[in-house]
Wavefront OBJ file of the C-alpha trace (Angstrom):
o trace
v -0.055 0.410 0.116
v 1.482 3.627 -0.974
v 1.239 6.464 1.025
v -1.368 9.371 -0.946
v 0.082 12.694 -0.624
v -2.190 15.490 1.739
v -3.144 17.486 -1.270
v -3.772 14.157 -2.943
v -2.141 14.943 -6.336
v -1.116 11.874 -7.098
v -4.065 9.588 -6.092
v -4.693 7.252 -9.142
v -8.144 5.344 -7.978
v -10.765 7.105 -5.389
v -12.981 4.377 -3.312
v -16.684 6.075 -3.242
v -18.428 4.939 0.143
v -22.012 6.355 0.469
v -22.702 5.657 3.959
v -25.822 5.587 5.472
v -27.010 3.417 8.689
v -25.187 0.731 9.173
v -22.342 1.863 11.740
v -20.748 -2.230 12.505
v -20.947 -2.484 8.337
v -19.157 0.451 7.170
v -16.512 -0.050 8.990
v -15.828 -3.676 8.010
v -16.026 -2.214 4.532
v -13.545 0.932 5.260
v -10.809 -2.067 6.883
v -11.012 -4.225 3.785
v -10.175 -0.684 1.486
v -7.264 0.113 3.528
v -5.960 -2.675 3.257
v -5.552 -2.755 -0.645
v -1.978 -3.422 -2.010
v -1.823 -1.847 -4.530
v 1.498 -0.815 -7.032
v -0.592 2.854 -7.291
v -1.542 5.826 -5.317
v -5.574 5.203 -3.994
v -7.861 7.383 -1.522
v -11.158 6.814 0.563
v -13.962 9.096 0.119
v -16.912 8.353 2.299
v -19.979 9.939 1.387
v -22.783 10.575 4.491
v -25.774 10.837 3.035
v -27.616 12.796 5.208
v -27.505 9.954 8.094
v -29.516 10.710 11.205
v -27.845 8.315 14.033
v -24.833 9.491 15.095
v -23.617 6.100 14.878
v -22.201 6.433 11.602
v -20.963 9.853 11.703
v -18.552 8.492 14.675
v -17.826 5.339 12.990
v -16.760 7.625 9.987
v -15.673 10.576 11.623
v -13.069 7.919 13.382
v -11.670 6.887 10.259
v -11.168 9.954 8.513
v -8.943 11.463 11.826
v -6.986 7.615 12.235
v -6.359 7.970 7.986
v -5.784 11.688 6.860
v -5.137 12.154 3.178
v -6.207 8.412 3.198
v -9.715 8.765 3.684
v -12.070 12.122 3.195
v -15.029 12.704 4.426
v -18.021 14.590 3.144
v -21.521 15.278 4.904
v -24.208 16.224 2.476
v -27.882 16.716 3.014
v -30.011 13.260 2.385
v -30.362 12.657 -1.495
v -30.600 8.928 -1.771
v -27.895 6.374 -2.825
v -27.494 8.408 -6.317
v -26.844 11.601 -5.463
v -24.256 9.907 -2.572
v -22.238 8.609 -5.217
v -21.990 11.255 -7.774
v -20.786 13.918 -4.806
v -18.104 11.692 -3.713
v -17.452 11.208 -8.059
v -17.035 15.204 -8.686
v -14.801 15.610 -5.350
v -12.427 12.787 -6.512
v -12.760 14.162 -9.838
v -11.824 17.967 -8.179
v -9.333 16.885 -5.368
v -7.266 14.339 -7.289
v -6.089 15.901 -10.941
v -4.168 12.672 -11.999
v -7.215 10.571 -11.632
v -7.690 7.308 -13.456
v -10.958 5.227 -12.151
v -12.959 5.172 -9.653
v -14.498 1.859 -7.280
v -17.785 2.070 -6.585
v -17.529 -0.041 -2.693
v -21.314 0.066 -1.065
v -21.139 0.160 3.016
v -22.585 -2.936 3.527
v -20.261 -4.839 0.810
v -16.074 -5.947 1.775
v -13.343 -6.293 -1.344
v -10.360 -8.521 -1.331
v -6.816 -7.032 -0.982
v -5.848 -7.106 -4.533
v -9.464 -5.633 -6.142
v -8.151 -2.247 -6.516
v -5.289 -3.269 -8.594
v -6.894 -6.145 -10.813
v -9.653 -3.754 -11.917
v -7.479 -0.435 -12.840
v -4.292 -3.153 -14.785
v -7.316 -4.240 -16.595
v -8.803 -0.583 -17.507
v -5.028 0.391 -18.361
v -4.698 -2.348 -20.809
v -8.025 -1.831 -22.432
v -8.865 0.269 -25.231
v -10.545 3.407 -25.324
v -13.693 1.860 -25.440
v -14.161 0.157 -21.986
v -15.859 2.212 -19.426
v -15.843 -0.032 -16.315
v -14.571 -3.638 -15.083
v -17.227 -5.703 -13.423
v -16.322 -8.701 -11.052
v -17.902 -11.891 -10.091
v -19.997 -11.393 -7.106
v -19.261 -14.123 -4.247
v -22.730 -13.746 -2.141
v -22.081 -13.795 1.391
v -25.068 -14.113 4.114
v -27.230 -15.555 1.984
v -24.723 -17.849 0.322
v -24.511 -18.013 -4.211
v -21.770 -17.149 -6.380
v -23.063 -15.072 -9.334
v -20.581 -16.092 -12.201
v -20.055 -13.138 -14.631
v -17.566 -14.110 -16.626
v -17.709 -14.389 -20.377
v -17.466 -11.575 -23.249
v -19.313 -8.661 -22.335
v -22.908 -9.006 -23.976
v -24.484 -5.340 -24.645
v -27.350 -7.477 -25.536
v -27.562 -9.352 -22.614
v -26.822 -6.445 -20.444
v -30.169 -4.434 -21.927
v -32.125 -7.586 -19.822
v -29.958 -8.685 -17.166
v -27.885 -6.540 -15.338
v -24.888 -8.437 -14.720
v -22.481 -5.732 -13.549
v -22.737 -5.099 -10.031
v -22.117 -1.922 -8.254
v -18.719 -3.290 -7.156
v -16.935 -1.931 -10.024
v -14.028 0.319 -11.584
v -15.250 3.372 -13.361
v -13.340 4.852 -15.669
v -11.717 8.566 -15.925
v -13.007 8.420 -19.491
v -16.414 7.462 -18.960
v -16.973 10.348 -15.927
v -16.085 13.070 -17.844
v -18.012 11.660 -21.187
v -20.290 12.701 -18.456
v -21.500 10.335 -16.767
v -23.090 10.039 -13.470
v -26.113 8.319 -11.556
v -29.772 8.979 -11.925
v -30.790 11.014 -9.292
v -34.253 10.052 -8.897
v -33.591 6.478 -8.827
v -34.144 5.730 -5.315
v -35.759 2.158 -4.782
v -32.590 0.563 -6.250
v -30.648 -1.157 -9.462
v -29.577 2.652 -10.023
v -26.770 1.296 -11.371
v -27.819 -0.538 -14.281
v -29.613 2.297 -15.807
v -25.807 3.985 -15.452
v -24.220 1.033 -17.038
v -27.202 1.422 -19.837
v -26.402 5.224 -20.084
v -22.557 4.462 -20.744
v -23.378 1.639 -22.834
v -25.861 4.417 -24.876
v -23.035 6.634 -25.046
v -20.753 3.800 -26.990
v -18.857 2.588 -23.816
v -18.188 -1.256 -23.007
v -17.617 -3.229 -20.171
v -14.677 -5.656 -19.170
v -15.242 -8.884 -16.955
v -11.931 -9.434 -14.452
v -11.858 -12.913 -13.065
v -10.391 -13.681 -9.394
v -10.988 -9.694 -8.331
v -12.612 -10.622 -5.259
v -15.440 -8.771 -4.803
v -18.452 -9.851 -2.121
v -21.473 -9.025 -1.593
v -23.351 -8.973 1.819
v -27.101 -10.733 0.458
v -29.510 -10.269 3.383
v -32.859 -11.199 3.810
v -34.404 -7.515 3.591
v -32.430 -4.381 1.551
v -32.564 -1.866 -0.363
v -32.063 -4.665 -3.761
v -34.366 -6.970 -2.477
v -37.275 -4.322 -1.981
v -36.143 -3.098 -5.538
v -36.894 -6.941 -6.908
v -40.473 -7.186 -5.144
v -41.833 -4.370 -6.995
v -39.001 -4.051 -10.247
v -41.611 -3.722 -12.649
v -41.946 0.534 -12.469
v -38.484 0.695 -12.432
v -37.666 -1.575 -15.207
v -40.760 0.361 -17.369
v -38.260 3.919 -16.098
v -35.011 2.420 -17.151
v -36.547 1.256 -21.134
v -38.507 4.973 -21.172
v -35.479 6.301 -20.435
v -33.755 4.954 -22.662
v -35.869 4.670 -25.250
v -33.373 4.539 -28.076
v -31.684 1.779 -26.349
v -34.420 -0.540 -26.365
v -35.433 -0.201 -30.086
v -36.195 -2.843 -31.607
v -33.654 -2.084 -34.517
v -30.851 -1.951 -32.081
v -31.933 -4.981 -29.894
v -31.323 -6.368 -33.310
v -27.801 -4.386 -34.224
v -26.735 -6.172 -30.899
v -28.218 -9.993 -31.695
v -25.985 -9.693 -35.100
v -22.859 -8.439 -33.205
v -23.048 -11.263 -30.847
v -24.004 -14.233 -33.854
v -25.897 -15.735 -31.637
v -29.435 -16.541 -33.507
v -27.891 -19.857 -36.043
v -25.747 -22.533 -36.210
v -25.080 -23.550 -39.599
v -23.992 -27.202 -39.447
v -22.329 -28.801 -43.035
v -22.270 -31.870 -43.173
v -20.196 -31.991 -46.463
v -17.529 -29.976 -44.761
v -17.337 -31.182 -41.130
v -17.365 -26.380 -40.257
v -20.528 -24.499 -38.480
v -20.979 -21.114 -39.348
v -22.356 -19.354 -36.586
v -24.479 -15.812 -37.425
v -27.102 -13.536 -36.810
v -27.123 -11.357 -40.166
v -25.057 -13.674 -42.621
v -22.377 -10.797 -43.311
v -21.139 -11.043 -39.752
v -20.288 -14.670 -39.621
v -17.609 -17.087 -36.718
v -17.177 -20.149 -38.448
v -16.079 -23.050 -35.948
v -14.873 -26.781 -36.703
v -17.673 -29.664 -35.070
v -15.614 -30.353 -32.219
v -15.505 -26.083 -30.772
v -19.115 -26.375 -31.921
v -20.069 -28.936 -29.861
v -17.529 -27.809 -26.866
v -19.080 -24.014 -26.746
v -22.744 -25.511 -26.839
v -22.237 -27.807 -24.234
v -20.088 -24.924 -22.566
v -22.990 -22.972 -22.852
v -24.740 -24.752 -19.739
v -21.761 -25.032 -17.266
v -19.884 -21.139 -18.250
v -21.546 -17.855 -18.847
v -20.834 -16.955 -22.260
v -24.326 -14.904 -23.160
v -24.828 -15.516 -26.973
v -21.403 -17.578 -27.573
v -23.744 -20.431 -28.793
v -26.530 -19.823 -31.221
v -30.051 -21.430 -29.747
v -30.846 -22.995 -33.466
v -28.807 -25.442 -35.431
v -29.395 -25.892 -38.945
v -28.250 -28.520 -40.949
v -27.517 -28.347 -44.519
v -25.149 -28.903 -47.108
v -22.360 -25.799 -47.839
v -23.006 -25.902 -51.743
v -26.896 -25.549 -50.716
v -26.312 -22.632 -48.352
v -24.130 -20.803 -51.099
v -26.831 -21.238 -53.681
v -28.819 -19.699 -51.338
v -26.867 -16.305 -50.426
v -25.544 -15.915 -53.965
v -30.078 -15.557 -54.754
v -30.494 -13.678 -51.274
v -32.280 -16.409 -50.131
v -30.697 -17.345 -47.398
v -31.928 -15.077 -44.528
v -34.580 -15.846 -45.918
v -35.143 -19.435 -45.594
v -33.468 -19.268 -42.243
v -36.352 -17.060 -41.125
v -38.864 -19.532 -42.527
v -37.282 -22.648 -40.079
v -37.233 -20.624 -37.511
v -40.990 -19.544 -37.787
v -41.361 -23.464 -37.861
v -39.949 -23.916 -34.616
v -41.501 -21.739 -32.983
v -44.412 -24.680 -33.907
v -42.591 -27.560 -33.983
v -39.916 -29.395 -32.381
v -38.548 -30.192 -35.679
v -38.245 -28.828 -38.911
v -37.105 -31.049 -42.305
v -37.779 -29.764 -45.735
v -36.695 -31.424 -48.521
v -34.925 -29.239 -52.128
v -35.288 -29.621 -55.723
v -34.861 -27.672 -58.621
v -37.546 -25.049 -59.987
v -37.995 -25.734 -63.336
v -40.490 -22.787 -64.251
v -38.116 -20.681 -65.722
v -40.345 -17.442 -64.453
v -40.382 -18.614 -60.856
v -37.662 -17.957 -58.443
v -38.781 -20.650 -55.597
v -42.432 -22.298 -54.582
v -42.732 -23.913 -50.933
v -44.576 -27.290 -51.581
v -48.222 -26.965 -49.965
v -48.464 -30.549 -49.663
v -46.904 -29.926 -46.245
v -47.135 -33.054 -43.650
v -47.972 -31.913 -39.718
v -46.794 -34.640 -37.524
v -48.897 -33.888 -34.789
v -47.467 -34.614 -30.880
v -46.999 -38.416 -30.602
v -43.939 -40.385 -28.940
v -41.923 -40.669 -32.010
v -42.496 -40.384 -35.905
v -40.400 -40.726 -39.185
v -40.389 -38.603 -41.995
v -42.395 -39.826 -45.280
v -39.431 -38.286 -47.219
v -36.369 -39.974 -47.486
v -34.858 -37.023 -48.994
v -33.670 -34.265 -46.552
v -31.745 -31.800 -47.268
v -32.644 -28.921 -45.108
v -32.918 -29.816 -40.694
v -33.999 -26.986 -38.271
v -33.884 -27.834 -34.370
v -33.751 -25.885 -31.407
v -29.773 -26.858 -30.064
v -30.078 -26.676 -26.226
v -33.025 -29.682 -26.559
v -30.023 -32.125 -28.276
v -28.064 -31.752 -25.546
v -31.099 -32.005 -22.948
v -30.878 -35.060 -24.639
v -27.305 -35.435 -24.920
v -27.282 -38.675 -22.441
v -28.586 -41.062 -24.862
v -25.882 -42.357 -26.632
v -28.298 -43.685 -29.622
v -29.658 -40.046 -30.353
v -30.178 -40.177 -33.768
v -33.097 -37.801 -35.428
v -36.034 -40.520 -35.280
v -35.518 -40.739 -31.146
v -35.541 -37.568 -30.783
v -38.593 -36.878 -28.118
v -41.412 -34.782 -28.271
v -40.639 -30.874 -27.121
v -42.770 -29.148 -24.198
v -45.175 -26.603 -25.146
v -44.517 -27.201 -29.495
v -48.214 -27.432 -31.376
v -46.205 -29.988 -33.405
v -43.371 -33.409 -33.554
v -42.592 -32.119 -36.936
v -43.288 -30.515 -39.582
v -41.754 -31.517 -43.573
v -41.408 -28.878 -45.489
v -40.652 -28.840 -49.638
v -38.711 -26.472 -51.403
v -38.632 -25.775 -55.163
v -35.624 -23.144 -55.944
v -33.635 -21.672 -59.094
v -30.722 -23.172 -59.433
v -30.481 -25.755 -56.817
v -27.454 -27.588 -56.626
v -27.986 -31.324 -58.717
v -25.705 -33.272 -56.277
v -27.201 -32.849 -52.716
v -26.596 -35.692 -50.795
v -29.335 -36.314 -47.564
v -28.537 -34.440 -44.351
v -30.144 -37.255 -42.244
v -26.632 -39.279 -41.479
v -24.447 -36.203 -41.059
v -27.537 -34.844 -38.377
v -27.597 -38.296 -36.642
v -23.520 -38.051 -36.271
v -23.659 -34.735 -34.701
v -26.053 -35.946 -32.472
v -23.967 -39.375 -31.275
v -21.016 -36.591 -31.575
v -23.104 -34.424 -29.065
v -23.994 -37.589 -26.756
v -20.290 -38.918 -26.324
v -18.737 -35.078 -25.561
v -21.702 -34.359 -23.163
v -21.133 -37.827 -21.114
v -17.612 -37.079 -20.496
v -18.332 -32.884 -19.329
v -17.940 -32.530 -15.705
v -18.902 -29.229 -14.794
v -16.205 -29.504 -11.836
v -13.958 -28.482 -14.418
v -15.676 -24.561 -13.790
v -15.840 -23.455 -10.748
v -17.027 -26.024 -7.556
v -19.649 -22.811 -6.618
v -22.934 -23.436 -8.688
v -23.346 -20.339 -10.864
v -26.279 -18.455 -11.841
v -28.565 -20.825 -14.008
v -30.461 -18.101 -15.618
v -27.065 -17.265 -17.678
v -26.522 -20.863 -18.623
v -28.051 -21.386 -21.985
v -27.464 -21.129 -25.232
v -29.069 -18.251 -27.204
v -33.018 -17.901 -28.887
v -34.566 -15.064 -29.852
v -37.986 -15.601 -27.078
v -35.417 -14.950 -24.701
v -35.118 -11.353 -25.525
v -37.942 -10.115 -27.695
v -41.167 -10.991 -25.849
v -40.725 -9.041 -23.024
v -39.657 -5.723 -25.115
v -42.083 -6.066 -28.370
v -44.301 -8.821 -27.145
v -43.275 -10.566 -29.998
v -41.890 -13.867 -30.471
v -39.268 -12.548 -32.522
v -37.577 -10.545 -35.344
v -35.971 -11.382 -38.275
v -32.776 -9.889 -38.585
v -33.115 -8.015 -41.979
v -29.865 -6.101 -41.079
v -31.160 -2.805 -39.909
v -27.647 -1.375 -38.600
v -26.143 -1.188 -42.297
v -24.809 2.297 -43.513
v -28.299 2.449 -45.641
v -32.026 2.642 -44.105
v -34.062 -0.516 -45.134
v -37.442 -0.817 -46.871
v -39.595 -3.901 -46.622
v -42.382 -4.042 -50.149
v -44.734 -6.461 -48.633
v -46.693 -8.027 -51.429
v -49.497 -10.203 -50.067
v -49.253 -12.941 -52.969
v -46.524 -13.632 -55.569
v -47.982 -12.430 -59.086
v -45.738 -11.279 -61.810
v -47.191 -7.614 -61.833
v -47.102 -7.329 -57.866
v -43.656 -8.055 -58.426
v -42.725 -5.577 -61.506
v -44.192 -2.887 -59.054
v -41.741 -3.874 -56.237
v -39.378 -3.934 -58.353
v -40.336 -0.676 -59.678
v -40.554 1.062 -56.654
v -37.400 -0.245 -55.476
v -35.107 1.756 -57.826
v -37.204 4.455 -57.306
v -35.674 3.752 -53.621
v -32.025 2.776 -54.361
v -31.675 6.507 -55.899
v -33.018 8.063 -52.857
v -30.365 5.961 -50.863
v -31.946 3.428 -49.330
v -31.403 -0.639 -49.381
v -35.153 -2.100 -50.879
v -36.168 -6.282 -49.765
v -39.018 -7.865 -50.728
v -41.064 -9.480 -48.346
v -43.592 -12.122 -49.696
v -46.481 -13.823 -47.749
v -46.550 -16.375 -50.129
v -45.731 -19.729 -50.743
v -44.265 -18.473 -54.203
v -42.677 -15.800 -55.495
v -43.101 -14.658 -59.737
v -39.020 -13.180 -60.387
v -37.459 -13.987 -63.845
v -34.073 -14.489 -63.630
v -32.467 -11.093 -63.928
v -34.344 -9.050 -61.890
v -34.040 -9.768 -58.763
v -30.447 -7.828 -58.695
v -32.824 -4.870 -57.236
v -33.371 -7.107 -53.790
v -30.753 -7.333 -51.144
v -32.811 -9.948 -50.128
v -35.325 -11.986 -50.444
v -38.236 -13.132 -47.907
v -41.025 -15.524 -48.551
v -43.341 -16.175 -45.738
v -45.234 -19.242 -46.457
v -45.820 -21.038 -43.687
v -49.164 -19.000 -43.038
v -50.376 -20.651 -46.290
v -49.023 -23.404 -45.802
v -50.212 -24.565 -42.346
v -53.209 -22.836 -41.226
v -56.878 -22.348 -42.907
v -57.872 -19.290 -43.926
v -60.238 -17.073 -42.853
v -61.939 -13.318 -44.065
v -63.922 -11.027 -42.521
v -66.038 -8.249 -44.495
v -65.465 -4.778 -43.960
v -68.172 -2.730 -45.486
v -68.711 -5.537 -48.037
v -64.918 -5.534 -48.688
v -63.583 -9.766 -47.712
v -60.645 -9.033 -45.921
v -58.048 -11.845 -45.330
v -56.910 -12.880 -42.028
v -54.318 -14.498 -39.798
v -54.743 -16.128 -37.203
v -52.710 -15.107 -33.473
v -49.282 -17.563 -34.742
v -49.174 -15.615 -38.170
v -49.778 -12.708 -37.478
v -46.277 -12.597 -35.016
v -44.602 -14.504 -37.554
v -45.688 -11.030 -40.266
v -44.991 -8.627 -38.141
v -41.636 -10.524 -36.552
v -40.579 -10.656 -40.200
v -41.323 -6.241 -41.054
v -40.044 -4.917 -37.616
v -36.788 -4.158 -37.712
v -37.627 -1.994 -40.870
v -37.444 1.315 -41.558
v -40.167 1.522 -43.879
v -43.041 -0.883 -44.368
v -44.565 -0.429 -48.504
v -48.057 -2.914 -49.133
v -47.320 -3.202 -52.452
v -50.474 -4.830 -53.488
v -52.674 -4.625 -50.445
v -54.548 -7.381 -49.137
v -53.869 -8.948 -45.581
v -50.895 -7.017 -45.730
v -53.342 -3.918 -44.202
v -53.534 -5.661 -40.841
v -49.868 -5.551 -40.065
v -49.422 -2.125 -40.364
v -51.166 -0.915 -37.153
v -48.400 -3.162 -34.636
v -46.021 -1.856 -37.150
v -46.348 1.736 -36.707
v -46.550 1.147 -33.107
v -42.381 0.036 -33.301
v -41.584 3.473 -35.190
v -42.080 1.358 -38.328
v -42.722 4.173 -41.190
v -45.608 2.264 -43.325
v -46.780 3.246 -46.916
v -49.703 2.187 -49.252
v -49.897 1.826 -52.523
v -52.896 1.951 -54.492
v -54.262 1.079 -58.112
v -50.655 -0.309 -58.954
v -50.546 -4.434 -58.410
v -54.464 -5.540 -56.104
v -54.903 -7.893 -59.246
v -58.312 -8.996 -59.656
v -59.555 -6.901 -56.877
v -62.459 -4.087 -57.917
v -60.738 -0.662 -57.553
v -64.028 0.401 -55.353
v -63.046 -2.562 -52.829
v -59.053 -1.608 -52.765
v -59.535 1.752 -51.814
v -62.139 0.182 -49.104
v -60.230 -2.171 -47.703
v -57.320 0.149 -47.739
v -59.413 2.754 -45.576
v -60.641 -0.314 -43.055
v -57.010 0.150 -41.578
v -55.787 3.854 -43.074
v -55.078 5.085 -39.840
v -52.694 2.804 -39.697
v -50.272 4.092 -42.586
v -47.973 6.835 -42.561
v -48.790 7.447 -46.248
v -50.975 6.490 -48.926
v -49.663 6.407 -52.728
v -52.575 6.795 -55.366
v -51.637 5.846 -59.538
v -54.510 7.454 -61.124
v -57.700 10.400 -60.522
v -60.668 7.714 -60.021
v -58.725 6.497 -57.386
v -57.924 9.655 -55.662
v -61.412 11.097 -55.505
v -62.523 7.173 -53.967
v -59.838 7.930 -50.912
v -61.738 11.305 -50.480
v -64.647 9.664 -50.443
v -64.248 6.801 -47.914
v -62.393 9.751 -45.890
v -58.825 9.162 -46.271
v -57.253 12.985 -45.250
v -55.293 14.231 -47.680
v -52.763 14.796 -45.793
v -52.140 11.410 -46.258
v -52.733 10.671 -49.740
v -49.677 10.781 -51.789
v -48.856 10.743 -55.981
v -46.579 8.243 -57.159
v -46.594 8.401 -61.281
v -47.963 5.094 -62.755
v -46.719 4.081 -66.445
v -50.275 4.692 -67.738
v -51.408 7.573 -65.004
v -53.391 10.276 -65.833
v -52.819 11.820 -62.280
v -51.422 15.274 -62.404
v -50.554 16.009 -58.738
v -50.117 20.039 -59.060
v -53.808 19.760 -60.854
v -54.971 17.489 -57.676
v -53.327 19.268 -54.375
v -51.465 16.199 -53.716
v -47.860 15.296 -53.139
v -45.138 13.418 -54.691
v -44.654 9.956 -52.714
v -40.946 9.997 -52.543
v -40.367 13.576 -52.273
v -42.259 13.777 -48.725
v -39.920 10.826 -47.214
v -36.862 11.428 -47.911
v -34.087 8.484 -46.332
v -33.626 9.024 -42.539
v -29.970 8.851 -40.894
v -29.735 5.239 -39.915
v -27.786 4.456 -36.780
v -25.428 1.679 -35.719
v -25.879 -0.072 -32.407
v -25.274 2.128 -29.593
l 1 2 3 4 5 6 7 8 9 10 11 12 13 14 15 16 17 18 19 20 21 22 23 24 25 26 27 28 29 30 31 32 33 34 35 36 37 38 39 40 41 42 43 44 45 46 47 48 49 50 51 52 53 54 55 56 57 58 59 60 61 62 63 64 65 66 67 68 69 70 71 72 73 74 75 76 77 78 79 80 81 82 83 84 85 86 87 88 89 90 91 92 93 94 95 96 97 98 99 100 101 102 103 104 105 106 107 108 109 110 111 112 113 114 115 116 117 118 119 120 121 122 123 124 125 126 127 128 129 130 131 132 133 134 135 136 137 138 139 140 141 142 143 144 145 146 147 148 149 150 151 152 153 154 155 156 157 158 159 160 161 162 163 164 165 166 167 168 169 170 171 172 173 174 175 176 177 178 179 180 181 182 183 184 185 186 187 188 189 190 191 192 193 194 195 196 197 198 199 200 201 202 203 204 205 206 207 208 209 210 211 212 213 214 215 216 217 218 219 220 221 222 223 224 225 226 227 228 229 230 231 232 233 234 235 236 237 238 239 240 241 242 243 244 245 246 247 248 249 250 251 252 253 254 255 256 257 258 259 260 261 262 263 264 265 266 267 268 269 270 271 272 273 274 275 276 277 278 279 280 281 282 283 284 285 286 287 288 289 290 291 292 293 294 295 296 297 298 299 300 301 302 303 304 305 306 307 308 309 310 311 312 313 314 315 316 317 318 319 320 321 322 323 324 325 326 327 328 329 330 331 332 333 334 335 336 337 338 339 340 341 342 343 344 345 346 347 348 349 350 351 352 353 354 355 356 357 358 359 360 361 362 363 364 365 366 367 368 369 370 371 372 373 374 375 376 377 378 379 380 381 382 383 384 385 386 387 388 389 390 391 392 393 394 395 396 397 398 399 400 401 402 403 404 405 406 407 408 409 410 411 412 413 414 415 416 417 418 419 420 421 422 423 424 425 426 427 428 429 430 431 432 433 434 435 436 437 438 439 440 441 442 443 444 445 446 447 448 449 450 451 452 453 454 455 456 457 458 459 460 461 462 463 464 465 466 467 468 469 470 471 472 473 474 475 476 477 478 479 480 481 482 483 484 485 486 487 488 489 490 491 492 493 494 495 496 497 498 499 500 501 502 503 504 505 506 507 508 509 510 511 512 513 514 515 516 517 518 519 520 521 522 523 524 525 526 527 528 529 530 531 532 533 534 535 536 537 538 539 540 541 542 543 544 545 546 547 548 549 550 551 552 553 554 555 556 557 558 559 560 561 562 563 564 565 566 567 568 569 570 571 572 573 574 575 576 577 578 579 580 581 582 583 584 585 586 587 588 589 590 591 592 593 594 595 596 597 598 599 600 601 602 603 604 605 606 607 608 609 610 611 612 613 614 615 616 617 618 619 620 621 622 623 624 625 626 627 628 629 630 631 632 633 634 635 636 637 638 639 640 641 642 643 644 645 646 647 648 649 650 651 652 653 654 655 656 657 658 659 660 661 662 663 664 665 666 667 668 669 670 671 672 673 674 675 676 677 678 679 680 681 682 683 684 685 686 687 688 689 690 691
């Protein structure tokens, strides 16, 4: 321990200790702070937060008098824990010009003798993006070990506060400037502080074996906060709307590469990613190790929760046609319904068709065992953690995999015809069975004692799944990883059918949007897509959502005599989840897409409707009437001719919402009818990276 000069000029770390009540515990905490072994000078700043008990002041005065130049004692009017910490931070920044960091020590906790040294050494070695260093938490009183190891995960930090207040904050983060929210007096203010740092571009860094001991009592500020956590959580999320926005959550998930693990039996490699442009490639052995360790050692999102088996050649063929993300999304939505999804693949021979999902889908109901109808399985999807749960079955293969609790079906079989499918595709049944047996063999030798003798918090031990994230924030089971953190804003052009006329309209709009600085994705809520060769280049992704058509019983309801197609709850969730991450969603040909736009607008998606461009056989008056039923869900409604404009006004659509987009056969002059052109009214927003 180094001596500290009386003027504090050489202090590198200040330990901030708010004091309120608990004088004997405060003395215990101060003793552990003074016992630090360091190669730098440090000071202890006690902040008496207006405690009415004289014993607290006596303890603080005694320590300050005993250790002049080491302990600095402040006394302030009561303002809560956040205000006390802020006072200590402000004092330290003013008093210690060479200060590099502060450590936050609550008065009922303890720290080991090497904690300050280990945390500051870690911060000194880190780059400028690291704002704080956090330890594991050894809880005493009610004993528990909180293992916070693994790479720092911004994604997990949105949902769980695994960084305790007993962490070290760097000078660069304090100079940002960041302080604790003094409005938060019920607890969990440290979580909001870390999230504020994350929003400013800082990240945390785990430091193992630092020596932090947290006193867990039957009644405390934290226990009280846990009893009434909902309003606290709501306050934090309302304070950081951008951080908790769906596009930012998707960006964090993309960074974590935590959605899909694509196993290629032909190469023995596994590709882990959320967005296909940010991939980690592993050997099968490394993937199995990572999967098994997800149940033993926290590293949230380190192992994707959805396992998909397909050949590398077919994966590359899908990616080359901008279809891979959409096919994986279809499989994911199937897994929301079923334990296993299988798919046979064939070449699409119709020249004007890009892909077609078969309507001959076979659904295996909930049985103890199942057999596949097809012996040509080219794609298979299952939740990885479910495989691990049954890894003790050394003979585990596809047909012995039991039914997963909570799923509607045991297995769903799909058939996909896609243009330019490789002619030499081999079934993946044997490769998948081999993977299952390798997992079982490795799982039989796994030993939790390899890690820590104390059992860590189980809630951090799992492979990552979208249902851990999106239902809590957005009331959605997942969200399509559309790549919304890219440099350009994203627009989804939504087709209720895959007709060539609708596709042609979408293609023309996509080309116009690209000129305006947008990126366009084509989304069709149908099992087939009519798109001739050479006409897909304007769409950076093509997503078909066939399951509502293949698996659900279609139904309609009537609005003023116009039949309106409708989805059931699960299909609606699928469709909204597909579009929720985009900046803009455009209903190209009406139909069922009208029913989605209200929910999308609540998710901050800009919504457009086109009228008179591709509604097929639907009469003009019916198309306008159907749109009028959902007019309040749209930001803009674009019309192609004067007749439709008059009908829109007759149906009561606000003139300020109506826009004009010239069709090839238009008779509408926008100046003469008092409507603005569509694309001049909505410029591309400034796209942001994940914070």
